[in-house]
C-alpha positions as CSV (number, residue, x, y, z in Angstrom):
1,M,-23.0,14.5,-5.4
2,D,-21.1,16.4,-3.4
3,R,-17.3,14.7,-4.4
4,M,-15.8,14.8,-0.9
5,L,-19.1,13.1,0.5
6,F,-19.1,10.9,-1.7
7,R,-15.2,9.7,-1.2
8,Q,-15.9,10.0,2.7
9,A,-18.8,8.2,2.5
10,C,-16.4,5.6,0.4
11,S,-13.8,5.2,3.2
12,R,-16.2,3.7,5.8
13,Y,-16.3,0.3,3.5
14,A,-12.8,-1.7,4.3
15,T,-11.4,-3.5,1.3
16,G,-8.4,-5.8,1.0
17,V,-5.4,-4.0,-1.3
18,T,-3.9,-5.8,-4.2
19,V,-1.2,-5.2,-6.9
20,V,-2.7,-5.9,-11.1
21,T,-0.2,-6.5,-12.7
22,V,0.2,-7.8,-16.9
23,L,3.1,-7.7,-19.5
24,G,3.4,-5.2,-22.1
25,P,3.0,-5.2,-25.6
26,H,7.1,-5.4,-25.3
27,G,7.2,-8.1,-22.7
28,A,7.8,-5.3,-20.1
29,P,5.8,-6.1,-16.4
30,H,3.7,-3.7,-15.4
31,G,1.4,-3.2,-12.1
32,M,-0.7,-1.0,-9.9
33,T,-2.4,-0.6,-6.6
34,A,-6.3,-1.2,-6.4
35,N,-8.8,-2.1,-4.3
36,S,-11.7,-2.0,-6.6
37,F,-11.0,-5.6,-6.8
38,T,-13.9,-8.0,-6.5
39,S,-15.5,-11.1,-7.0
40,V,-18.0,-11.7,-9.6
41,S,-18.9,-15.3,-10.4
42,L,-18.4,-19.1,-9.2
43,E,-19.6,-20.8,-12.9
44,P,-17.9,-19.6,-14.3
45,P,-15.1,-18.3,-11.9
46,L,-15.1,-14.4,-12.9
47,I,-13.4,-11.2,-10.9
48,L,-13.7,-7.4,-11.8
49,V,-10.7,-4.8,-11.3
50,A,-12.0,-1.2,-12.2
51,V,-8.8,1.1,-13.6
52,D,-8.8,5.5,-14.1
53,H,-9.0,5.6,-17.7
54,A,-6.1,8.1,-17.8
55,T,-3.6,5.5,-16.4
56,R,-1.2,3.7,-18.0
57,M,-2.3,0.4,-16.8
58,A,-6.1,1.1,-18.5
59,G,-3.7,0.7,-21.9
60,Y,-1.8,-1.9,-21.2
61,L,-5.1,-3.9,-19.8
62,R,-6.8,-3.2,-23.1
63,A,-3.9,-4.9,-25.0
64,A,-3.7,-7.7,-23.2
65,E,-5.1,-11.4,-22.8
66,H,-4.2,-12.0,-19.6
67,F,-3.6,-9.6,-16.6
68,A,-3.1,-11.2,-12.7
69,V,-4.3,-10.2,-9.0
70,N,-1.5,-10.3,-6.3
71,V,-3.6,-10.1,-3.2
72,L,-1.2,-8.5,-0.1
73,A,-1.0,-9.4,3.0
74,K,-0.2,-7.4,5.8
75,E,3.1,-7.2,5.7
76,Q,3.6,-6.1,2.2
77,Q,2.4,-2.7,2.8
78,N,5.4,-0.9,1.0
79,L,4.4,-2.9,-2.2
80,S,1.1,-0.9,-1.9
81,V,2.6,2.4,-1.7
82,H,5.7,0.8,-4.3
83,F,3.4,0.4,-6.8
84,A,1.0,3.3,-6.3
85,R,3.2,5.9,-7.0
86,P,3.4,7.1,-9.8
87,G,6.5,7.8,-12.9
88,H,8.7,5.4,-12.5
89,D,9.4,1.7,-13.2
90,R,7.6,-0.6,-10.6
91,F,9.2,-3.6,-11.1
92,A,12.9,-2.4,-11.3
93,G,14.7,-4.4,-8.5
94,L,11.7,-6.3,-7.3
95,P,11.4,-10.3,-7.6
96,W,8.6,-11.4,-10.0
97,S,7.6,-15.0,-11.8
98,S,5.9,-15.6,-14.4
99,G,2.6,-17.5,-13.9
100,N,1.2,-19.7,-15.9
101,T,-0.2,-17.3,-18.6
102,G,2.7,-15.3,-18.4
103,A,1.3,-12.9,-16.1
104,P,3.6,-11.0,-12.9
105,L,3.1,-12.7,-10.2
106,I,4.5,-10.9,-7.1
107,P,6.2,-13.1,-4.5
108,N,4.9,-13.7,-1.0
109,S,1.1,-12.6,-2.2
110,L,-1.5,-14.0,0.1
111,A,-3.4,-15.0,-3.1
112,Q,-2.9,-14.4,-7.1
113,L,-5.6,-14.8,-9.6
114,E,-4.7,-15.1,-13.3
115,C,-7.1,-14.6,-15.7
116,A,-8.1,-14.0,-19.1
117,L,-9.6,-11.5,-20.0
118,R,-13.0,-11.6,-20.6
119,Q,-15.2,-8.3,-21.3
120,M,-14.5,-4.5,-20.6
121,V,-17.2,-2.2,-19.4
122,E,-16.9,1.7,-19.9
123,A,-18.1,3.1,-16.4
124,G,-17.8,6.9,-15.7
125,D,-13.8,7.6,-15.6
126,H,-13.1,4.0,-14.7
127,T,-13.1,0.8,-16.9
128,V,-14.2,-2.4,-15.3
129,F,-12.3,-5.4,-16.5
130,I,-14.1,-8.5,-16.0
131,G,-11.6,-11.7,-15.9
132,E,-12.2,-14.9,-16.1
133,V,-10.0,-16.7,-13.2
134,L,-7.5,-19.7,-15.5
135,Y,-5.4,-20.3,-12.2
136,A,-5.5,-19.5,-8.8
137,A,-3.1,-20.1,-5.4
138,W,-3.4,-19.0,-1.7
139,R,-1.4,-18.8,1.2
140,E,-2.3,-18.9,4.9
141,G,-2.1,-15.4,6.3
142,E,-4.0,-11.7,7.0
143,P,-4.7,-9.3,4.5
144,L,-3.3,-6.1,4.0
145,L,-7.0,-3.5,4.4
146,Y,-7.3,0.1,3.6
147,F,-9.9,1.4,5.5
148,D,-10.4,5.1,6.2
149,R,-8.0,6.4,4.2
150,G,-5.2,4.2,5.5
151,Y,-4.1,0.7,5.9
152,R,-5.6,-1.3,8.6
153,Q,-4.8,-5.0,9.9
154,L,-8.0,-7.0,11.0
155,A,-7.9,-5.8,14.9
156,Q,-7.3,-2.5,13.8
157,V,-10.9,-2.4,11.7
158,R,-12.6,-3.9,14.4
159,Q,-11.4,-2.2,17.4
160,R,-12.4,1.4,14.9
161,I,-15.5,0.0,14.0
162,E,-16.9,-1.4,17.5
163,I,-20.4,0.3,18.5
164,P,-21.1,0.2,22.2
165,V,-23.5,-1.6,23.4
166,K,-25.1,0.8,25.6
167,T,-26.9,-0.9,29.2
168,G,-29.6,-0.1,31.6
């Protein structure tokens, strides 16, 4: 499989954008932008997130009992970009709070899911972290979306994938 063809095909799938967060071994918060997130099961309530083996975040998640997934709202694109950039303290100067599990929660997120790490599955160059959702919160609003290698809003995605109907 050609790598670029695979990436281009996958870019046609619109995804939400999340920031996955965890406390490190010394109590410092860590996080990363992730769009490889999905629900897995209702009973028990399970979600998954896939993280590249080469990232520090993968190591923090492997060592953690709990983590959180913060689903970003359309007005939080700046947070997505901030948590995607390597080489800096991603929580420096940013407000956050500890959830019920101690996992860092980002204010004004569209949804917050606090999870207990239940399983790790090695898959290619990523680890799939499966978490059981222990606590969840949400608010009204529109999601931040990623489609065709760019941030989008619901109306933009609808417009880009609309298929014209031929008449006559």
